C-alpha positions in Angstrom: -12.2 15.5 -15.1 -10.0 15.2 -12.0 -6.2 15.6 -12.2 -5.0 12.4 -10.8 -1.6 12.1 -9.5 1.1 9.5 -8.0 2.4 10.8 -4.6 5.6 8.2 -4.6 7.2 6.3 -7.1 7.8 5.7 -10.9 6.2 2.8 -11.9 9.5 1.4 -13.9 12.6 2.8 -14.2 13.3 2.5 -18.0 17.2 3.6 -18.1 18.3 1.4 -15.1 20.9 -0.3 -16.7 23.1 3.5 -17.3 22.2 4.9 -13.7 24.2 4.2 -11.0 23.3 1.4 -8.0 23.3 4.2 -5.2 20.6 6.6 -7.2 18.9 3.5 -9.2 18.5 2.0 -5.0 17.0 5.5 -4.3 14.3 5.3 -7.1 12.3 2.4 -6.0 12.3 3.4 -2.9 14.9 0.4 -1.2 13.1 -2.2 -2.0 12.1 -3.0 -6.1 9.0 -5.2 -4.5 8.1 -1.3 -3.8 7.6 -1.5 -7.9 5.2 -3.9 -8.2 2.9 -1.7 -6.0 2.2 1.4 -7.8 2.6 -0.8 -10.9 -0.6 -2.7 -9.9 -2.2 0.4 -8.7 -1.1 2.5 -12.3 -3.3 -0.8 -13.6 -6.4 -0.7 -11.9 -6.7 3.2 -12.7 -5.9 2.3 -15.9 -3.2 5.2 -16.6 0.2 5.8 -15.6 0.5 9.2 -13.6 2.1 11.7 -13.2 4.9 11.2 -10.1 6.1 13.4 -6.5 8.0 12.2 -4.1 7.1 12.0 -0.4 10.1 14.7 -0.3 8.0 17.6 -2.4 6.9 20.4 -0.7 2.8 20.8 -0.7 3.7 23.9 -2.7 4.7 21.5 -5.3 2.4 19.0 -4.7 -0.7 20.8 -4.8 0.5 22.2 -8.4 0.2 18.4 -9.3 -3.1 17.8 -9.9 -6.3 17.3 -8.1 -6.1 13.7 -7.0 -3.0 12.2 -4.6 -3.0 8.0 -4.9 0.0 7.5 -2.1 1.4 3.8 -2.5 1.8 3.3 1.3 4.0 0.6 3.0 4.4 -0.7 7.0 4.7 3.1 8.2 2.5 2.4 11.1 4.6 1.1 14.4 7.0 2.7 16.2 9.9 2.1 14.3 8.3 5.5 12.0 7.2 8.5 12.7 5.7 10.7 10.1 5.4 13.9 11.6 7.3 15.8 8.7 4.6 14.6 5.9 2.1 15.2 8.3 3.4 19.2 8.6 3.5 18.8 4.9 -0.4 17.3 4.8 -1.7 20.3 6.8 -1.1 22.6 3.6 -2.3 20.7 0.5 -5.5 21.8 -1.2 -5.7 18.5 -2.9 -7.8 15.0 -2.3 -5.7 12.0 -0.8 -6.0 7.9 -0.7 -4.0 6.1 1.0 -3.3 2.6 -0.7 -2.0 -0.7 1.4 -0.8 0.9 4.7 0.4 -1.6 6.6 1.1 -1.7 10.6 4.8 -2.9 11.8 3.9 -5.8 14.6 4.8 -8.7 16.4 4.1 -12.5 14.7 0.9 -12.6 16.1 -2.4 -10.2 15.4 -3.0 -9.2 19.2 -0.2 -6.5 19.5 -1.1 -2.7 18.8 1.5 -1.1 18.4 3.0 2.4 19.8 2.6 4.6 16.7 4.0 8.4 17.7 2.1 11.6 17.8 3.7 12.5 14.7 2.4 9.2 12.8 -1.5 9.9 14.4 -1.0 13.7 13.1 -0.6 11.8 10.1 -3.0 10.4 9.7 -5.9 12.5 10.5 -4.4 15.2 8.0 -5.2 12.2 5.6 -8.9 11.2 6.4 -9.2 14.9 6.8 -8.4 14.7 2.7 -11.1 12.4 1.7 -13.0 13.3 -1.2 -15.9 12.0 0.4 -17.3 10.8 3.4 -16.3 7.1 2.8 -12.9 5.5 3.7 -10.0 6.5 1.6 -7.3 4.8 3.1 -7.1 0.4 2.0 -4.9 -1.3 4.4 -3.1 -4.6 3.8 -4.9 -6.3 6.1 -7.8 -7.3 9.2 -4.5 -6.6 12.1 -4.1 -3.1 10.8 -7.4 -2.5 10.2 -7.2 -3.5 13.6 -4.5 -1.3 14.7 -6.9 1.8 13.0 -9.7 0.7 15.0 -7.4 1.3 18.0 -6.7 4.4 17.1 -10.1 5.5 16.4 -9.6 5.5 12.2 -11.4 2.3 11.3 -14.5 3.7 10.0 -11.7 5.8 7.3 -10.0 2.6 6.4 -11.2 -0.7 4.3 -8.5 -4.2 4.2 -8.4 -4.5 0.7 -4.8 -5.8 0.7 -2.7 -5.2 -2.0 -3.5 -4.3 -5.3 -0.9 -6.6 -6.7 -3.0 -9.5 -6.3 -4.8 -8.5 -9.4 -2.3 -7.6 -12.0 -3.2 -10.7 -13.8 -6.9 -10.1 -14.9 -7.5 -14.5 -16.1 -10.4 -15.1 -13.9 -9.4 -18.6 -13.3 -5.9 -17.3 -12.2 -6.2 -19.7 -9.2 -8.2 -22.7 -10.6 -5.1 -22.8 -13.2 -2.8 -21.7 -10.3 -3.6 -25.1 -8.3 -2.7 -27.9 -11.2 0.3 -26.1 -11.3 1.0 -26.4 -7.5 0.4 -30.0 -7.9 3.2 -30.7 -10.4 6.8 -31.5 -9.7 8.9 -28.5 -9.1 12.4 -28.7 -11.0 13.4 -25.4 -11.6 13.2 -23.3 -8.1 13.6 -19.5 -7.5 14.3 -17.3 -3.9 13.0 -14.3 -3.5 15.9 -13.1 -1.0 15.8 -12.6 2.6 17.3 -10.0 4.7 20.7 -10.5 6.3 19.6 -9.2 9.2 17.1 -11.3 9.6 19.5 -13.6 11.1 16.2 -15.8 13.2 15.9 -17.1 8.6 19.2 -17.8 8.4 18.5 -21.2 8.6 15.8 -21.2 6.6 17.3 -18.9 3.7 20.5 -21.3 3.4 18.1 -24.1 3.2 16.3 -22.6 0.6 19.9 -21.7 -0.9 20.4 -25.3 -1.1 17.2 -26.1 -2.9 18.2 -23.1 -5.2 21.5 -24.8 -5.9 20.7 -28.0 -6.8 17.3 -26.7 -8.8 19.0 -24.0 -10.7 17.2 -21.7 -9.9 18.0 -17.8 -8.9 18.5 -15.7 -5.8 15.9 -12.9 -6.7 17.1 -9.7 -4.6 15.1 -6.4 -3.5 17.1 -5.0 -1.1 19.6 -4.8 0.9 21.3 -1.7 -0.9 24.6 -3.7 -0.8 23.1 -7.1 -2.2 21.4 -4.8 -5.1 24.6 -3.7 -6.3 25.5 -6.9 -5.9 23.1 -8.3 -8.2 25.1 -5.2 -10.4 28.5 -6.5 -10.1 29.5 -3.5 -8.1 31.4 -5.3 -6.1 33.4 -1.7 -5.4 30.3 -0.6 -3.3 30.1 -3.1 -1.3 31.8 -2.9 2.5 33.9 -6.4 3.1 31.6 -6.7 6.5 29.1 -6.9 4.2 30.0 -9.6 2.2 31.3 -11.6 5.1 27.8 -11.0 6.7 26.1 -12.5 4.0 27.5 -14.8 3.7 27.3 -16.1 7.3 23.9 -14.8 6.8 23.6 -18.3 3.9 25.8 -20.5 5.3 28.2 -21.0 2.3 31.4 -22.4 3.1 33.5 -20.8 0.4 36.3 -17.9 0.4 35.8 -15.0 -1.0 36.6 -15.3 -4.5 34.1 -18.8 -4.3 31.5 -16.6 -2.9 32.3 -13.8 -5.4 31.5 -16.5 -8.2 28.4 -17.7 -7.0 26.9 -14.1 -6.5 27.6 -13.8 -10.0 26.3 -16.9 -10.8 23.0 -16.6 -8.9 22.0 -12.9 -7.7 20.0 -10.8 -9.9 17.7 -7.9 -9.5 14.5 -6.4 -11.8 13.3 -2.5 -12.5 10.7 -3.0 -15.0 7.6 -5.8 -13.6 6.2 -7.3 -17.0 10.5 -8.0 -17.5 10.3 -9.2 -13.1 6.9 -11.5 -14.2 8.4 -12.3 -17.4 11.4 -14.0 -16.4 9.4 -15.7 -13.1 7.8 -18.1 -15.7 11.3 -19.5 -16.2 10.4 -21.4 -13.2 8.1 -24.1 -11.7 8.3 -22.5 -7.8 9.3 -19.5 -6.3 9.9 -18.8 -2.8 10.8 -16.8 1.0 10.4 -14.2 2.9 9.5 -11.3 0.3 5.8 -11.2 -0.3 5.9 -9.2 -3.5 8.2 -11.5 -5.0 6.3 -14.4 -4.4 3.0 -12.1 -5.5 4.7 -11.1 -9.0 5.1 -15.2 -9.2 1.2 -16.2 -8.9 0.7 -13.4 -11.1 3.0 -15.0 -13.6 1.3 -18.1 -13.2 4.1 -20.0 -11.2 3.3 -21.0 -7.6 4.7 -19.5 -5.2 5.1 -20.2 -0.8 6.3 -16.6 1.2 7.8 -17.3 4.4 6.3 -14.9 6.8 8.1 -13.8 10.0 6.1 -11.2 11.4 2.4 -9.6 10.8 2.2 -7.7 7.6 3.2 -10.5 5.9 0.9 -12.7 7.1 -1.7 -10.6 7.0 -1.1 -9.5 3.2 -0.7 -13.3 2.5 -4.1 -13.8 4.6 -6.0 -11.7 2.8 -4.7 -12.6 -1.3 -5.1 -16.5 -0.3 -1.4 -17.2 -0.9 0.4 -19.9 0.4 2.7 -18.8 3.4 3.9 -21.0 6.7 5.4 -19.3 9.8 9.1 -19.0 9.7 8.9 -20.2 13.4 7.9 -23.4 11.9 10.8 -24.1 9.8 12.9 -22.7 11.9 15.2 -25.7 11.5 14.8 -25.3 6.8 13.1 -26.8 4.3 13.9 -29.0 1.8 12.2 -29.6 -1.9 9.7 -31.9 -1.0 8.6 -29.7 1.9 7.2 -27.3 -0.9 4.7 -29.4 -2.0 3.9 -30.3 1.8 3.5 -26.8 3.1 1.5 -25.2 0.2 -2.0 -25.8 0.1 -3.7 -23.9 -2.5 -7.4 -23.4 -2.7 -7.6 -22.6 -6.4 -11.4 -21.1 -6.5 -11.1 -19.8 -3.0 -8.5 -18.1 -4.4 -10.3 -16.5 -7.7 -13.5 -15.6 -5.8 -11.1 -13.7 -3.0 -9.7 -11.7 -6.2 -12.9 -11.1 -7.7 -14.3 -9.9 -4.1 -11.4 -7.9 -3.8 -11.0 -6.3 -7.2 -15.1 -5.4 -6.8 -14.6 -3.3 -3.6 -11.2 -1.6 -5.0 -13.6 -0.4 -7.6 -16.2 0.7 -5.2 -12.7 2.9 -2.8 -11.9 4.3 -6.1 -15.4 5.8 -7.3 -16.3 7.1 -4.3 -12.7 9.0 -4.1 -13.1 10.3 -7.3 -11.3 8.0 -9.3 -13.8 6.1 -12.8 -12.0 2.4 -12.9 -13.5 0.2 -15.3 
């Protein structure tokens, strides 16, 4: 039997409470949503493999096993050069497969990002380490597949969304969710955004009003400062960031009031089952974080994603998750708008999940990984 390993992160941080915030933020790959991705892959392959980080040498990686599973993010874009990893891959003896690779583009699906030569070299090295002549890359959606085709890698990739869509094993999850989408939303939580997303400020502020009115929570995934605030590590946060955050959320509070506001609403998670269990307390989750919304849906809680770029849009489309484009609600929304904006077809959702589950099963089998 071939030995499988994860080229990435651990799926949870068991001792998170005893770890400093800066180290903890590094352990989750600078976004707690990464844990959802890793957790979902491990549920698909029915094991929790040993993990080796991206910063490891080729020698270290080769010692890990025969097949490396690489959970990816939006590595395809002008913002990231994968040349360093390409050099590492040149010396790999293991087979490799990449899951959930995404392209970073604009709002539409027509723009093709300019990929650095280092990234193209990494893709060459990656596809050269397939276990067979079948594709060894899954991409987040049809837009990323279009980008891969543009650069000559279309036959090496399959569009299958994110495996976090398959965490919940119920065959009729969609039908159950459809009934909940029709009910009243009395308690709403936010999958929090990013204060650098200035164009989303009015939207985020409107979500905060909904959260306050329904006694919800503000679930943090990033930045390092926001994670620090969620852990009561105010000493780690520059006052300039506090001002920036207050402005982004459009809160008319003095510093002392804002501190208490943060302590009342901010929360973060480092274990996916615990995160999902907590989400069951709410009637609805809304926000610009796809994995924050995805985990809610996997926990049987309705959600709506605010899509502001191609990567979020294509994931929602591929997963049949309700979403609204940010530029359509740029002035914000109300509690009543949530139901209007959340079109959800339970049967279509279930059928899509069944199809994607079969595709993942075949993909892993073609790459030497057998799953039930």
